[in-house]
VEXDREN-2710 file (C-alpha; in Angstrom, 1 decimal):
% VEXDREN-2710
k/r/px/py/pz
1/MET/100.8/81.3/105.2
2/ASN/100.7/77.4/104.9
3/SER/98.8/73.1/105.5
4/ALA/98.9/69.4/106.4
5/GLY/97.9/68.1/109.8
6/ARG/95.4/66.8/112.2
7/TRP/92.4/68.4/113.8
8/VAL/92.1/68.0/117.5
9/THR/89.2/69.5/119.4
10/GLY/87.4/68.7/122.6
11/ARG/84.6/66.8/120.8
12/ARG/84.3/65.2/117.4
13/VAL/82.2/67.0/114.9
14/GLY/80.7/65.0/112.1
15/ILE/82.3/65.7/108.8
16/VAL/80.7/65.6/105.4
17/VAL/83.4/65.0/102.8
18/LEU/82.8/65.8/99.1
19/ILE/85.6/64.8/96.8
20/VAL/85.4/66.3/93.4
21/ALA/87.6/64.9/90.6
22/VAL/88.6/67.6/88.2
23/VAL/89.4/66.2/84.9
24/ALA/91.8/68.7/83.6
25/GLY/94.5/68.1/86.1
26/VAL/93.6/65.4/88.5
27/ALA/93.1/68.2/91.0
28/THR/91.2/67.1/94.2
29/VAL/88.9/69.3/96.3
30/ALA/87.9/68.2/99.8
31/TRP/85.0/70.1/101.6
32/MET/84.2/69.6/105.2
33/ASN/81.2/71.3/106.6
34/ARG/81.6/74.5/108.7
35/SER/80.0/74.9/112.2
36/PRO/76.1/74.7/112.3
37/ARG/75.8/78.4/112.0
38/GLY/77.0/78.2/108.2
39/PRO/79.1/80.6/106.4
40/GLU/78.3/84.3/107.1
41/GLU/79.8/87.6/106.0
42/THR/80.8/89.7/108.8
43/ASP/81.5/93.4/109.1
44/ALA/85.2/93.4/109.2
45/GLY/85.8/95.8/111.8
46/TYR/89.4/94.5/112.5
47/GLY/91.8/94.4/109.6
48/ARG/95.2/94.5/108.5
49/PHE/96.4/94.8/104.9
50/LYS/92.6/95.1/104.1
51/VAL/90.8/97.0/101.2
52/SER/87.4/98.4/101.9
53/THR/85.6/97.4/98.8
54/ARG/84.6/93.8/98.1
55/LEU/86.2/92.6/95.0
56/ASP/84.0/89.8/93.6
57/SER/85.6/90.0/90.0
58/ALA/89.0/91.1/88.8
59/PRO/89.6/94.7/89.6
60/VAL/90.4/97.1/87.0
61/PRO/93.0/100.0/86.9
62/GLN/91.7/103.2/88.1
63/TRP/94.9/105.4/87.9
64/THR/98.7/105.3/87.7
65/LEU/101.3/107.6/89.2
66/ARG/104.9/108.1/88.6
67/ALA/107.5/110.5/90.1
68/THR/107.0/112.9/87.2
69/ASP/103.2/113.1/88.0
70/LEU/104.0/114.3/91.6
71/SER/107.2/116.5/91.3
72/ASP/108.6/118.9/88.9
73/GLU/112.1/118.5/90.1
74/PRO/114.3/117.2/87.3
75/GLY/115.5/113.7/88.2
76/ALA/113.0/113.1/91.0
77/VAL/112.1/109.5/91.8
78/LEU/109.6/107.8/94.0
79/LEU/111.0/106.7/97.4
80/ALA/110.0/103.6/99.2
81/MET/107.5/104.9/101.8
82/PRO/107.6/104.7/104.8
83/HIS/110.9/103.5/105.9
84/SER/113.5/104.4/103.1
85/LEU/113.3/108.2/102.8
86/GLY/117.0/109.1/103.3
87/ARG/118.2/106.7/100.4
88/TYR/117.1/105.5/97.2
89/TYR/117.3/101.9/96.4
90/GLY/115.9/101.8/92.8
91/TYR/112.3/101.4/93.7
92/GLY/109.4/103.3/95.3
93/SER/106.1/102.5/97.0
94/PRO/103.3/104.5/98.5
95/MET/102.0/104.4/102.2
96/ASP/98.6/103.7/103.7
97/ALA/97.3/106.6/105.8
98/GLY/93.7/105.5/106.2
99/THR/91.6/107.8/104.0
100/ILE/94.5/109.1/101.9
101/ILE/97.7/107.6/100.2
102/VAL/101.0/109.2/100.9
103/ALA/104.0/109.2/98.5
104/ALA/107.4/110.7/98.6
105/THR/109.7/112.0/96.0
106/ALA/113.3/113.4/96.1
107/VAL/116.3/113.7/93.8
108/PRO/119.0/111.1/94.5
109/GLY/122.7/111.7/94.5
110/GLU/125.5/109.5/93.3
111/PRO/125.3/105.7/93.7
112/GLY/126.7/104.2/96.8
113/THR/129.9/102.1/97.0
114/GLY/127.9/98.9/97.8
115/GLU/125.1/97.1/96.0
116/THR/122.8/97.6/99.0
117/SER/124.0/101.0/100.1
118/GLY/121.5/103.0/97.8
119/ARG/121.9/106.5/97.0
120/GLY/121.6/109.4/99.3
121/VAL/118.7/111.8/98.4
122/GLY/118.1/115.5/98.7
123/PRO/115.1/117.2/100.4
124/VAL/112.0/115.1/100.4
125/ARG/108.5/116.1/99.2
126/MET/105.6/114.3/100.6
127/HIS/102.4/114.0/98.6
128/GLY/98.9/113.3/99.7
129/ILE/96.8/111.5/97.2
130/ASP/93.0/110.8/96.8
131/PRO/92.6/107.2/96.7
132/GLY/89.5/107.2/94.4
133/THR/91.0/109.7/91.7
134/GLY/94.7/109.8/92.0
135/GLN/94.5/113.5/92.4
136/VAL/97.3/115.1/94.6
137/ARG/95.4/116.8/97.6
138/TRP/98.6/118.3/99.0
139/THR/102.4/118.4/98.6
140/THR/104.6/119.3/101.6
141/ASP/108.4/119.9/101.5
142/VAL/109.8/118.2/104.5
143/GLY/113.7/118.3/103.9
144/GLU/116.0/115.5/104.7
145/PHE/115.0/112.6/107.1
146/ASP/115.1/108.9/107.4
147/GLY/111.6/107.4/107.5
148/CYS/108.1/107.2/109.3
149/ARG/106.4/104.8/111.3
150/GLU/104.5/102.3/109.2
151/GLN/101.1/102.5/111.0
152/VAL/99.2/105.7/111.1
153/PHE/97.3/106.5/114.2
154/ASP/95.3/109.6/115.1
155/GLY/95.7/110.5/111.5
156/LYS/99.3/111.6/112.0
157/LEU/102.5/110.5/110.3
158/ALA/105.2/110.0/112.8
159/CYS/108.5/110.5/111.2
160/ARG/112.2/111.1/112.2
161/GLY/115.6/112.0/111.1
162/ALA/118.9/111.4/112.8
163/HIS/118.3/114.2/115.3
164/ARG/114.8/115.3/114.3
165/VAL/111.1/114.3/115.2
166/LEU/108.6/115.3/112.5
167/ILE/104.8/115.0/113.0
168/ILE/102.6/115.5/109.9
169/GLU/98.7/115.7/109.6
170/ALA/98.1/113.0/107.1
171/ALA/94.8/114.5/105.7
172/THR/96.3/118.0/105.0
173/GLY/100.1/117.6/104.9
174/ALA/100.3/120.2/107.6
175/ILE/103.7/120.0/109.7
176/LEU/102.3/119.8/113.3
177/GLY/105.7/119.6/114.8
178/ASP/109.4/119.6/113.7
179/GLN/111.6/119.2/116.9
180/PRO/115.4/119.0/116.9
181/THR/116.9/116.5/119.6
182/ASP/120.2/116.3/121.4
183/PHE/120.1/112.5/121.0
184/GLU/120.0/110.1/118.0
185/VAL/116.3/109.3/117.2
186/MET/115.5/105.6/116.6
187/ASP/111.7/105.4/116.7
188/VAL/108.6/107.8/116.9
189/THR/105.0/107.0/117.3
190/VAL/101.7/109.1/118.0
191/TRP/99.0/107.3/119.9
192/ASP/96.1/108.7/121.8
193/GLY/97.3/112.3/121.2
194/ALA/100.7/111.6/122.7
195/VAL/104.1/111.6/120.9
196/SER/106.5/108.8/122.2
197/VAL/110.1/108.9/121.1
198/THR/113.0/106.4/121.6
199/GLY/116.7/107.3/120.9
200/ARG/120.1/107.1/122.3
201/THR/123.1/109.3/123.4
202/PRO/126.0/109.9/120.9
203/ASP/128.1/107.2/122.4
204/TRP/125.2/104.7/121.8
205/MET/125.4/103.7/125.6
206/THR/122.3/105.3/127.1
207/ALA/118.7/104.9/126.0
208/VAL/116.5/108.1/125.9
209/LEU/112.7/107.8/126.1
210/THR/110.4/110.7/125.9
211/ARG/106.7/111.3/126.0
212/GLY/104.9/114.6/125.0
213/THR/103.3/116.5/122.1
214/PRO/104.2/117.3/118.5
215/THR/105.6/120.7/119.6
216/ASP/107.3/119.4/122.8
217/ILE/108.3/115.8/122.7
218/ALA/109.3/115.7/126.4
219/ALA/106.4/117.7/127.7
220/THR/105.2/114.8/129.9
221/TRP/108.5/113.2/130.8
222/ARG/112.0/112.3/129.6
223/ARG/113.9/109.2/130.9
224/THR/117.3/107.8/130.4
225/TYR/118.5/104.2/130.8
226/PRO/122.2/103.2/130.7
227/THR/123.1/100.0/128.9
228/PRO/123.3/97.3/131.5
229/VAL/126.2/95.6/129.6
230/PRO/129.3/97.8/129.3
231/GLY/130.1/98.4/125.7
232/ASP/126.9/97.0/124.3
233/PRO/125.0/99.7/122.3
234/VAL/121.4/100.3/123.3
235/THR/118.7/99.9/120.5
236/PRO/115.5/101.4/121.8
237/ARG/112.2/101.2/119.9
238/VAL/108.5/101.3/120.4
239/GLY/107.1/97.9/120.6
240/SER/103.4/98.6/120.7
241/ARG/101.0/101.5/122.1
242/ASP/101.9/100.0/125.6
243/TYR/105.5/99.3/125.5
244/PHE/109.0/100.4/124.7
245/LEU/111.7/97.8/124.0
246/ASP/115.5/98.0/124.3
247/GLY/118.1/95.3/124.0
248/HIS/118.4/92.0/122.0
249/ASP/118.6/88.4/122.2
250/HIS/118.1/87.1/125.9
251/SER/118.2/90.6/127.4
252/VAL/115.4/92.5/125.8
253/ARG/114.2/95.2/128.3
254/LEU/110.5/96.3/128.3
255/TYR/109.3/99.7/129.6
256/ASP/105.8/101.1/130.0
257/VAL/105.2/103.6/127.2
258/ARG/103.1/105.9/129.3
259/THR/105.2/106.2/132.4
260/GLY/108.7/105.1/131.3
261/GLU/108.6/102.6/134.1
262/SER/111.1/99.6/133.8
263/LEU/109.1/96.4/133.9
264/PHE/111.3/93.4/133.2
265/ALA/113.9/91.9/130.8
266/GLY/114.2/88.5/128.9
267/PRO/114.3/87.0/125.5
268/ILE/111.2/88.9/124.3
269/VAL/110.5/88.3/120.6
270/GLY/107.2/90.3/120.2
271/ILE/104.3/92.4/121.6
272/LEU/101.1/91.0/120.1
273/ASP/98.0/92.8/119.5
274/GLY/95.9/92.5/122.7
275/GLY/99.0/93.2/124.9
276/VAL/100.4/89.6/125.3
277/ILE/104.2/89.5/125.3
278/ALA/105.9/86.6/123.5
279/GLU/109.1/85.1/124.9
280/GLN/111.3/82.8/122.9
281/GLU/114.1/81.1/124.8
282/ASN/116.1/80.3/121.5
283/ILE/116.1/83.1/119.0
284/TRP/117.4/80.8/116.3
285/ARG/115.0/78.0/116.8
286/PRO/111.6/78.1/118.5
287/ASP/112.4/75.4/121.2
288/ARG/110.2/77.1/123.8
289/VAL/107.8/79.9/123.4
290/ARG/105.9/81.4/126.3
291/PHE/103.2/84.2/126.7
292/LEU/103.8/86.7/129.5
293/ASP/101.8/89.5/131.1
294/ARG/103.3/93.0/131.6
295/ARG/105.0/92.1/134.8
296/GLY/106.8/89.0/133.1
297/GLU/104.6/86.5/134.7
298/SER/103.9/83.4/132.5
299/ILE/100.3/83.0/131.3
300/GLY/100.8/80.1/128.9
301/GLU/103.2/78.1/126.9
302/VAL/103.0/77.3/123.2
303/SER/102.9/73.7/122.4
304/ASN/105.1/72.5/119.6
305/PRO/106.2/76.1/119.3
306/SER/106.9/78.0/116.0
307/PHE/108.4/81.3/115.4
308/VAL/105.9/83.9/116.4
309/PHE/104.4/85.5/113.4
310/ASP/101.5/87.8/113.8
311/TRP/101.6/90.1/110.8
312/PHE/99.4/88.6/107.9
313/PRO/96.2/89.9/105.9
314/THR/93.2/90.0/108.2
315/ALA/89.5/91.0/107.9
316/THR/87.4/89.9/110.7
317/ALA/84.6/91.3/113.0
318/VAL/86.6/91.2/116.0
319/ILE/90.4/90.9/116.8
320/PRO/91.3/87.1/116.1
321/PRO/93.2/84.8/118.4
322/ILE/97.0/84.4/118.4
323/LEU/97.8/81.6/115.9
324/THR/101.1/80.0/116.6
325/GLY/102.6/76.4/117.1
326/GLU/99.7/74.2/116.8
327/SER/96.9/76.2/118.5
328/ALA/94.9/79.4/118.7
329/TYR/95.3/81.4/121.9
330/GLU/93.0/83.9/123.4
331/ARG/94.8/87.3/123.0
332/THR/94.5/88.6/126.7
333/THR/94.8/85.5/128.8
334/GLY/96.9/83.0/126.6
335/ARG/94.2/80.4/127.1
336/VAL/94.0/77.7/124.3
337/LEU/90.9/78.0/122.3
338/TRP/91.6/75.3/119.8
339/THR/94.3/73.0/118.3
340/ASN/95.0/72.2/114.7
341/ALA/98.6/71.3/113.6
342/GLN/97.9/72.7/110.1
343/ILE/98.6/76.2/111.3
344/GLY/102.2/75.5/111.3
345/MET/104.7/73.5/109.1
346/GLU/108.0/71.9/109.9
347/ASP/111.1/73.7/108.3
348/ILE/114.8/73.0/108.6
349/THR/115.0/76.0/110.9
350/GLY/112.1/75.0/113.0
351/ARG/108.5/75.1/113.0
352/MET/107.0/78.0/110.8
353/SER/103.7/79.7/110.6
354/ALA/101.5/78.2/107.9
355/VAL/98.9/81.1/108.0
356/GLN/98.5/83.1/104.9
357/GLY/95.5/85.2/106.2
358/ILE/92.2/85.3/108.1
359/VAL/89.0/86.4/106.3
360/ASP/85.7/86.6/107.8
361/ASN/85.4/83.3/109.8
362/THR/88.2/81.3/108.0
363/VAL/91.9/80.9/108.7
364/ILE/93.5/80.1/105.4
365/VAL/96.8/78.1/105.6
366/ARG/99.2/76.6/103.1
367/SER/101.0/73.3/102.8
368/ARG/104.7/73.1/103.2
369/ASP/105.2/72.4/99.6
370/GLY/103.0/75.1/98.5
371/SER/100.7/72.9/96.6
372/GLU/97.6/73.3/98.7
373/LEU/95.5/75.9/100.6
374/SER/93.2/74.9/103.3
375/GLY/90.4/76.8/105.3
376/LEU/90.0/76.3/109.0
377/ASP/86.9/77.5/111.0
378/LEU/88.1/80.5/113.1
379/THR/85.8/79.4/116.0
380/ASP/86.9/75.9/116.7
381/GLY/89.8/75.2/114.2
382/HIS/88.3/72.3/112.3
383/GLN/89.1/72.1/108.4
384/ILE/86.2/73.3/106.2
385/TRP/87.8/73.0/102.8
386/ARG/91.1/72.0/101.1
387/ARG/92.0/72.9/97.5
388/PRO/95.1/72.7/95.2
389/THR/96.8/76.2/95.1
390/PRO/96.0/78.4/91.9
391/PHE/99.6/79.1/91.6
392/ALA/101.7/77.1/89.1
393/ASN/104.9/75.4/89.8
394/THR/104.9/75.7/93.5
395/SER/107.4/74.4/96.0
396/ARG/108.4/74.7/99.6
397/TYR/110.4/77.9/98.6
398/SER/107.3/79.5/97.2
399/THR/106.3/82.7/98.9
400/PHE/102.8/84.3/98.6
401/ASN/102.1/87.9/99.7
402/GLY/98.7/89.4/99.8
403/ILE/95.9/91.5/101.1
404/THR/92.2/91.0/101.8
405/ASP/88.8/92.3/101.2
406/PRO/85.8/91.4/103.4
407/ARG/85.4/88.1/101.6
408/HIS/88.5/87.1/99.7
409/LEU/92.2/86.5/100.3
410/ILE/94.0/88.1/97.6
411/LEU/97.5/86.4/97.0
412/THR/100.4/87.0/94.7
413/ASP/103.6/85.3/93.8
414/GLY/104.9/88.4/92.2
415/THR/103.7/87.4/88.7
416/ASP/99.9/86.6/89.1
417/VAL/97.1/87.6/91.6
418/HIS/94.3/85.0/92.7
419/ALA/91.5/85.9/94.9
420/ILE/90.6/83.0/97.2
421/ASP/86.9/82.9/98.4
422/ALA/87.2/82.3/102.3
423/ALA/84.0/80.4/102.3
424/ASP/84.8/77.6/100.2
425/GLY/88.3/78.1/98.9
426/ALA/87.3/78.7/95.2
427/THR/89.4/80.9/93.0
428/THR/87.0/83.7/92.4
429/TRP/89.2/85.6/89.8
430/SER/92.7/85.8/88.7
431/MET/94.9/88.5/86.8
432/PRO/98.4/89.0/85.8
433/LEU/100.5/91.7/87.7
434/PRO/102.1/94.5/85.7
435/PRO/105.6/93.5/84.7
436/SER/108.2/95.0/87.0
437/GLY/110.7/95.6/84.2
438/ARG/113.5/94.3/86.4
439/PRO/114.4/90.7/87.0
440/ASP/115.6/91.4/90.5
441/PHE/112.4/93.1/91.6
442/ARG/109.0/91.5/92.2
443/THR/105.7/93.5/91.4
444/ALA/103.8/93.6/94.7
445/ILE/100.3/94.3/95.8
446/LYS/99.3/96.6/98.8
447/ALA/96.2/97.6/100.5
448/VAL/96.5/101.4/100.5
449/GLY/93.9/104.1/101.2
450/GLY/91.2/101.3/101.2
451/ARG/92.3/100.3/97.5
452/MET/94.1/97.4/95.9
453/VAL/97.4/99.0/94.7
454/THR/100.2/97.4/92.7
455/THR/103.7/98.7/92.7
456/THR/106.6/98.4/90.3
457/PRO/110.0/100.0/90.7
458/HIS/108.9/103.3/89.2
459/GLU/105.2/103.6/89.4
460/PHE/102.1/102.5/91.4
461/THR/98.6/101.7/90.1
462/ALA/95.2/101.8/92.1
463/TYR/92.3/99.5/91.2
464/ALA/88.7/99.8/91.5
465/ALA/86.1/96.9/91.6
466/GLY/85.4/95.5/88.2
END
């Protein structure tokens, strides 16, 4: 999410620069031409944090829900889906399940002893909500459990308790499987019809991995892996649809999710979409970052490396390249596609990602001080526009979060929302966020059920195109 730098490509492309002085604030806009094909709108088949409807003007509130609209239990609150379903921390939020929105309610107990300990909650109710109308399609009592996997695949919610695996059909709320375990459950996913589970024995010294079905989580196989370091607890989790992970720091172990086969170990920091594995020698500073294949063989090294960050709003026709360090890398081979230093920015802890999002054919980055946004051509990396940020009083500490539609990057600083046209960087519309009502909580925007949704501590509101 960031800008400033140089443009390096294999050949120099002619640049037409138009500088417009804006009288009101001495704001300067620089526009460099895009590739000869010109800007075009694509079918955003690949997306992350994406709403389905194009928002060409400020969207309008469609419906709002609070806990009392969903549950008749006295004292029920909205829980923070999908992760915090065992405790209440003073706020709630809904979960994106594709064609439906899922919310959870429960009655909290007494406050915890620490500021961050939250309050334990009783049995949880989950609610499936129609994104267009806000009507509740289903309500299912699911008892006490910890949380669910953030991404929904195969239309199924993959949830877990300390010794429980719970699989729920998102469209209907039907419980497809509710299995007790003899190990502590750490992570659960459903991909391609198979349920994958990671956990550990009661002494925390042996990882347990299983693959099966909603009604028999070990129907295909069950594997156990003792810790290689005596006394060091195992922390198994599912890294992607292809890999299990365990371990930490320089000893992260990788396993095949389909077979349970042990592959290799190293300072793995991430599994990127497309299957490339990122390895970082120094977990505190990105002094050296390499891309590896599934056997641990190097397929590329990141120049002027940054912390690997691959989790920003995206709406493109095809899966975009990996953007890290100063370059764009092909997702399966690690090959350098183009280089532009603007995709990163220097920080006291090391080089950080400057990417705010990718929309259509444009990579949108910010400057380190937060004062500017720039658009880079996704194909070859050259800068096509640069504009002052629409946010007021920005600094290097400013953080912008957001979503995307097929044409705009929609960013917020927790107070206001601005829609940035990916083609030229113009601010298409702006609107204030509903106040959170609490100084310690920022109102947020999410892409849920194909809609733009704002969340405050006690309610969420879905919007429709204006």
